C-alpha positions as CSV (number, residue, x, y, z in Angstrom):
1,M,21.3,43.0,73.3
2,S,24.9,41.6,73.3
3,S,27.8,43.8,72.5
4,E,29.5,41.0,70.9
5,T,27.1,40.1,68.2
6,G,25.6,43.3,67.0
7,P,21.8,43.9,66.8
8,A,20.3,40.4,67.6
9,V,18.9,38.7,64.3
10,V,15.6,38.2,66.1
11,D,15.4,42.1,66.7
12,P,12.1,43.2,65.0
13,T,13.7,46.5,64.1
14,L,16.7,45.0,62.1
15,R,15.2,45.5,58.7
16,R,14.4,49.1,59.4
17,R,17.8,50.0,60.6
18,I,20.2,52.1,58.7
19,E,24.0,51.4,57.9
20,P,26.6,52.9,60.0
21,Q,28.2,55.0,57.2
22,E,24.8,56.4,56.5
23,F,24.1,57.4,60.1
24,E,27.6,59.1,60.1
25,V,27.0,60.8,56.8
26,F,23.3,62.0,57.6
27,F,23.8,63.1,61.2
28,D,27.3,64.7,61.3
29,P,26.6,68.3,62.5
30,R,29.7,69.4,60.5
31,E,28.4,68.2,57.1
32,L,25.6,70.0,55.2
33,R,24.1,67.2,53.4
34,K,21.0,68.4,51.6
35,E,18.8,65.2,52.0
36,T,17.1,64.7,55.5
37,C,16.9,61.4,57.4
38,L,14.2,61.0,60.0
39,L,14.6,58.3,62.8
40,Y,11.4,57.9,64.9
41,E,9.7,56.2,67.7
42,I,6.0,56.0,68.4
43,S,4.5,54.7,71.7
44,W,0.7,54.2,72.0
45,G,-1.0,54.9,75.4
46,G,0.8,53.8,78.4
47,R,2.3,50.6,76.7
48,R,6.0,50.0,76.9
49,S,6.3,48.6,73.4
50,I,7.8,51.2,70.8
51,W,7.6,51.0,67.1
52,R,10.8,52.3,65.5
53,H,11.5,53.1,61.8
54,T,13.3,55.4,59.5
55,S,12.3,57.7,56.7
56,R,13.9,60.0,54.1
57,N,12.9,62.7,51.8
58,T,10.9,61.8,48.6
59,D,9.1,64.5,46.5
60,K,8.1,65.7,49.9
61,H,9.9,66.5,53.2
62,V,10.2,63.7,55.6
63,E,8.0,65.4,58.2
64,I,5.0,65.6,55.8
65,N,5.6,61.9,54.7
66,F,5.5,60.8,58.4
67,I,2.3,62.7,59.1
68,E,0.5,61.3,55.9
69,K,1.7,57.8,56.7
70,L,0.7,57.8,60.3
71,T,-2.8,59.2,59.8
72,S,-3.6,56.9,56.8
73,Q,-2.9,53.7,58.9
74,R,-5.7,51.7,60.3
75,S,-4.1,51.4,63.5
76,F,-4.1,55.2,64.0
77,R,-6.5,56.0,66.8
78,P,-6.9,59.8,67.3
79,S,-8.6,59.2,70.7
80,A,-5.6,57.2,72.0
81,R,-2.6,59.1,73.7
82,C,0.5,58.8,71.5
83,S,4.0,59.7,72.1
84,I,6.3,60.5,69.1
85,T,10.1,61.0,69.2
86,W,11.8,62.3,66.1
87,F,15.6,62.4,65.4
88,L,16.1,64.5,62.6
89,S,19.4,65.3,60.6
90,W,17.8,68.8,59.7
91,S,15.2,70.8,61.8
92,P,11.8,71.4,60.1
93,C,11.5,74.2,57.6
94,G,8.8,76.8,58.0
95,E,6.2,75.0,55.9
96,C,6.8,71.7,57.7
97,S,6.5,73.4,61.0
98,K,3.1,74.7,60.0
99,A,2.0,71.2,59.0
100,I,3.2,69.7,62.3
101,T,1.4,72.5,64.1
102,E,-1.9,71.8,62.3
103,F,-1.4,68.1,62.9
104,L,-1.0,68.6,66.6
105,S,-4.0,71.0,66.7
106,Q,-6.1,68.2,65.1
107,H,-4.9,65.5,67.4
108,P,-4.4,66.9,70.9
109,N,-3.5,63.5,72.3
110,V,-0.4,63.4,70.3
111,T,2.9,64.5,72.2
112,L,6.0,65.2,70.0
113,F,9.7,65.5,70.9
114,I,12.2,66.6,68.2
115,Y,15.9,66.2,68.3
116,V,17.9,67.7,65.5
117,A,21.5,67.4,64.3
118,R,21.5,70.8,62.5
119,L,19.3,73.8,62.0
120,Y,17.9,74.1,58.6
121,H,18.5,77.5,56.8
122,H,18.5,78.9,60.4
123,M,18.9,82.5,59.1
124,D,15.4,82.2,57.2
125,P,12.8,84.2,59.3
126,G,10.1,81.7,58.3
127,N,12.1,78.8,59.5
128,R,13.1,80.5,62.8
129,Q,9.3,81.4,63.4
130,G,8.2,78.0,62.6
131,L,10.4,76.6,65.2
132,R,9.1,79.1,67.8
133,N,5.5,78.2,66.8
134,L,6.3,74.5,67.4
135,I,7.7,75.2,70.9
136,C,4.8,77.4,71.7
137,R,2.6,74.6,70.7
138,G,4.3,72.4,73.3
139,V,6.7,70.6,71.0
140,T,10.1,69.8,72.6
141,V,12.8,70.9,70.3
142,Q,16.5,70.3,71.1
143,I,19.8,69.8,69.4
144,M,21.2,66.2,69.5
145,T,23.9,65.7,72.2
146,E,26.1,62.7,72.8
147,Q,23.2,61.1,74.7
148,E,21.0,61.1,71.5
149,Y,23.7,59.9,69.2
150,C,24.5,57.0,71.4
151,Y,20.9,56.1,71.7
152,C,20.3,56.3,68.0
153,W,23.3,54.2,67.3
154,K,22.0,51.5,69.5
155,N,18.5,51.5,68.5
156,F,18.4,52.6,64.7
157,V,21.9,51.5,63.4
158,N,22.9,48.1,62.1
159,Y,26.3,48.5,63.9
160,P,28.9,45.8,63.3
161,P,29.6,42.9,65.7
162,S,31.4,44.2,68.9
163,N,30.7,47.7,68.1
164,E,27.6,48.5,70.2
165,V,29.6,50.8,72.3
166,Y,31.0,52.6,69.4
167,W,29.3,55.6,67.9
168,P,30.4,58.6,66.1
169,R,32.1,61.0,68.5
170,F,31.3,64.2,66.9
171,P,33.0,67.2,68.5
172,N,30.9,68.9,71.1
173,V,31.8,72.4,69.8
174,W,29.4,72.0,66.8
175,M,26.6,70.8,69.1
176,R,27.1,73.8,71.2
177,L,27.1,76.2,68.3
178,Y,23.8,74.9,67.2
179,M,22.4,75.0,70.8
180,L,23.3,78.6,71.2
181,E,21.7,79.5,67.8
182,L,18.5,77.6,68.8
183,L,18.4,79.6,72.0
184,C,18.6,82.9,70.0
185,I,15.7,81.5,67.8
186,I,13.6,80.7,70.9
187,L,14.4,84.3,72.5
188,G,13.5,85.8,69.2
189,L,17.0,87.3,68.7
190,P,18.9,87.7,65.5
191,P,21.1,85.0,64.1
192,C,24.4,84.6,65.9
193,L,25.8,81.6,63.9
194,R,27.2,82.1,60.5
195,I,27.9,79.1,58.1
196,L,30.0,79.5,55.2
197,R,30.3,76.7,52.6
198,R,33.7,76.9,50.6
199,N,32.9,75.2,47.2
200,Q,36.5,74.5,46.2
201,R,37.2,71.9,48.9
202,H,33.8,71.6,50.5
203,D,35.0,72.9,53.6
204,T,32.4,74.4,56.1
205,L,33.4,77.5,58.1
206,F,31.2,78.3,61.3
207,T,31.7,81.5,62.9
208,L,29.8,83.5,65.6
209,V,28.8,87.0,65.3
210,F,27.3,88.5,68.4
211,Q,25.3,91.7,68.5
212,R,24.6,93.7,71.7
213,C,21.2,92.2,72.1
214,H,22.7,88.7,72.4
215,Y,24.7,89.7,75.4
216,Q,21.6,91.5,76.9
217,R,19.3,88.5,76.6
218,I,21.4,85.4,76.6
219,P,22.5,84.6,80.3
220,P,26.4,85.0,80.5
221,P,26.9,81.6,81.9
222,I,25.4,79.8,78.9
223,I,27.8,81.9,76.6
224,W,30.8,81.1,79.0
225,A,29.8,77.3,78.9
226,R,30.1,77.3,75.2
227,G,33.7,78.8,75.3
228,M,32.4,82.2,74.0
């Protein structure tokens, strides 16, 4: 792929790409946009070919839409090994996590990797337990880092000519805050991240509130690495 011409016109994923401004709005970890965007890859068996597409909420969450669409396709073969990677603007809610867990239980040959830009209503006990259940089921759940943002930009975004190397450089601090909160969820600790939305100017305020159990269970180097 040439960095001087943008995505090649013969690129089979071109018509399935999203526009740069859409990517920035959906995946900016500082913005609390309600709608969810899903960028996904599917690889069957040991083949190198990868199917890429995008999806958004309809009357159902994108995770449910994906599962229903995948299992209804003629090409879906439950007996074949399948690797799926999701890049989600919001992490799955508790109900979606339950549906994903049931889907994976029915299709043990499917491996799922989930990268998220934000944690959806992360203080809700059901959502927190849902993410823990996914991880216990073998699903990889991680916060998107610069590496994932760069990858998505090159493979899912209809970037302008000469802009392959450009992608939104969101401040690392927001990613680290979500990483720390995800760790609290995995360890079964109370929330440490507080998010306040100011309606007047639509500002979003992120703060950390540690309890004694956080310092006892979270390794100090991890807290220090995040500037805490």
